[in-house]
N, C-alpha and C positions, 0 to 999 in steps of 0.2 A: 582564267575564265573560259567556258566553252560556249560558244554560241550556237543556238539551233533555232530552228522555225517554230517548233512545238516541244515542250517538255511533258512527258506523262508520268505521273507518281502513281505506281501499283500496278502489278503484273498479273492480276486476275482476269476474267473474262473481258470486264469492262476495258481495263487498259490495254490489253492486247488487241482487242477490236479496234479501239481507238487507234493504236499503232499501225495495224492493218491500213485502215482507210487514210491516215495521214501519210504513211509512207508511199502508200500506192499513189497518192495525189502529189507525189514528188517533193514532199516537204521533208526537211532535215528534221529528223524526229529521234528523242532519245527517250527511253523508258528506264525509269529508276525503280528497282524492287529491293526492298529490305532483306528479303530472305528467298531463299528456293528450297522446297515448293512453295508456291503462293497461294494464299486465299483458301476460303472454305470450300470451293468447288474441287480443288485438287485432292482433298482429304475424303471425298464421297467415294465410297466403294462401288456404287453402282447408281448412274442417272438414267432414269426412264422417261423424263418428261422434256429432254431437249430434242428437237426436230431434227430428223435424219438419222436417226439410229434407232430403228424399230426394235432392235433387241437390247437397248440399253448400252451404256458406255461407262466406263470408270471415270472418276474425275481426273485422275493422272493422265489417262489417254486424251482425254478432251483437251486439257491443258496443254499437254504436249504437242498436239496438233495446231492448235492456236499459235503457240510460239513458233512452230516450224514455218506457219504460213506468213506470220510476221516478219520472220528473219528472211523468208524468200524475196519480201518486198524491201528489204534494207533498213529494217527498224534496229536500232542500236539499243541492246537491252544490256543494262548495266546491273547486276545481281549484286547483292550484299551492299547496297547503296542505301543507307537509311537517311531520310531528309531530316534535318533539324528545323529547318526555317525557311520561310518564304517571304520575300520583300518585293515590293512594286515601287519601281522608280521610272517616271515618264513613260516610255512605251516598252520598257523592259520588266520581265517577271524573273527574278533572280532566286535561285533554289540552292540552298546550303546544304551540303551533306558530308560531314566531317571536314577534312580539309580541302574538299571540292566544291567548286562553284559552277553553276550552270545558269545560262540566261537565254529567253526567247521571248518573243511578242506574246505567245499564247502557252497557257499551262492548263492541263487537264488533270483534276484529281480523282483517282480512281482506287483510293486506299481500303474501300470496303468497310466493315464493321466484324466485330468479334461478338460471337454468343457468350453471354454471361454463363459461367459454370457454377456448378454447386460446390465443386472442390472437396469432394468425398471420395473415399476408397472405392475403386472399381470404375470411376467416370472415365479415366484415361485409358484404362484396359479395354473397356468394352465400347469405346467410341467407334461408331460405325458397325459394331457387331451387336446392335440390339438397342444401342443409344443413339437418339436423333435430336437435332435441335430445329427441325424442319419438318412439319407433318405433311405440307403439300409435296414435299420432296420425297418423303420415304414411307408414307401411310401406306400405299399400296402393297408394300413388301408384308404387311401385317394383316393383310385380308383375312377375316373370319378368326382372329386370334384375341388374346386379352393383353391390353396395353395399359399405361400409365401416364397421365400428364403431369407435371410438377409446374405449379404457379396458379395464381389466381387473377391475372389481369387479362385484358383484350386477348392478347396472342395466345395465352392458354386457354382460354375458354372458346376461341375461334378454333384452335387445333382441335380440341375435344369434340366439339360439334362436327368438324369434318372427319375425324376418325370414327364418330359414332356410325357413319353411313358405310364404313368399311370393316370395321371390327365387330367382334361378338361382344366385347365388354371394354369400357373405358373408366379407369379410376382416376379422378382428379385429386391431387394431394396438394393441399394448401395448408400453410402455417398459421393462417388465421381462421377466424370462425364465419367469415364473410368475404365475399368475393371483391375484387376491385374493377372487374369489368363493368362495361356499359350494362345498364339494367336490362335493355333488350335481349343482350346476350345471356344474362344470368337467367332470365325467365326461360328462354330457350332451353339451355343446359339443364336447368332445375327441371324441366318437363320431358327431358329424354330419358327414356327408360334405360337405354344401354349405358348410361353415364351415372357413375356413382362416385359421391363426394367422400372424401376422408379429410375431415376437418382438423385444425389445431395440429398438424403433423409435418414433420420433415422427414426427409430421406437421409438416413445416416451411412448407408452402404449399398452399392449395386452389387449384386452376387450372380455367379454363372460359372459356365465351364467354356464352351467354345462362344456361347452367346448368353445375353442376358437370361437368368432364370427367375431371380426373386430380387425384391427390394426389402430392406431392414428399415423399418420406419419407427419412428419415435414421436409420442405424444409430446408436446411442448407444455402441456399444463401439469401433467403428473409423471411424465418421463417414462411411461410404460412402453416396451417396444413389442412389436408385431412383425411378422414377416408376411409378404404379399407376393404370390406367383403371377409374373407377367412374362410375355414374350418380348415386349420391348417398352423403353421408357422415352417419353417426348419431354425434353427439358426446355421450358418456355419461362425463363426468369429475365427476359430481356436482352437486348444487344447494346453494344457500345460501339458507336462510330469511332474510326481512326481519323480523328480530325484535332487532336491536341495542337500539331504544329501550325494551324491556321487559326486557332483562337485569336479573337480581336482583329483580325484582317479582313474576313468576309462574314456574311450574315450566316448564322446557325439557328436552328430551332431549339427549344427548350430541351431537346435529348441531345444535342450535339451535332444533328444532320445538317448537312449543307443545303441552304435553301437556294432553288434555281428557278428559272422560267422554263417554259416549255420547250426550249431549244437547249436545256443544260447549262445556260449561262448563269453564273453567280452575280452577287451584287457588286463585285469588282470587274471592269472591263478587262478583258483578256484572259480571265480564269473561268474555268468551266469545270463541271463536275460529273461524274458518270458512275452507275452502278449503286452498290449497297450504301455507299457513303452519303449519297443524295436522299434528301426528303421525298419519300414516295410510298405507295400504297402496297407494292408487290415487289418483293427482293427475291429473283429467281435469276438463273444463270440467263435465260432468254431475255429478260428485261434489261440485264446488265449489258448484254451484247448490243441491243438497241439503243441504250444510253451511250455505249461507246462509239457507235457509228454516228450518231446524232451530234455528240459533243465535238468529233473530229470534223465533222463538216461544217458546224457552226464555227469552229476556230479557224478553218481554212477560209471562210467568207470574212471572218474578223481580220486575218492576216492580210487578205486581198484588198481590204479597205484601207489598212494602215500603211501598206509598202507601195 
């Protein structure tokens, strides 16, 4: 059993920022990450809305900078360490990862979320090359071009409305004949002239060369197939938070996100959550960084009160 002041699970922007703050505060801190590279941010070809990089920065460079800074302050980063279970006993939070166990009075969960994928040909090939899962992150790259949004919920329609202010044309492709989004969003989208709805349709294949060129569509009612030319496609069919290992331990919302208070504290004392894994309205690198700093500061105060 390895004892620490703080255990962080997850090596994305939230986890690394928490690691910077906790380690700089002279807390013995370990960060457990199941893989390398880590998180959605690392995979981004170019990030233009993170402050301090006027010309943009690749996700890989940004995460590497975070990692270097955290390491400089003494953060112990354990890669390829997948967490199986978290237990709470008295004043200790125990984390099991394979045959290893780690304990600490404070635990910060920063495991993020995964975008749901369509699982079709071309999706993996053109990820970051015309395919995006975040309109607010990547919409500016498609200024005055034609794009598609796949989905019919709040996120899809919000993305379509956002993209309609930047692009020449937005196709919304939905497998049903009516939307699931809030009525007010539906009304706005249906009244927007740059948005065109393609109902009862699914995407069967994403095609292109170096970047996305066309989508192969299929009508779910009569199986007819058509091809539509687009410069990009935004897949908005939901996210799934990485919270399986804390099911039944802390309170989650109906989508599986961790419920916290304004200081990133969960419903279990000594356990905090930061970044995309937390229930919140905006999931961006900048908000993940803020969460990480806040979670670490709150954890430090918690430890001071207990020790």
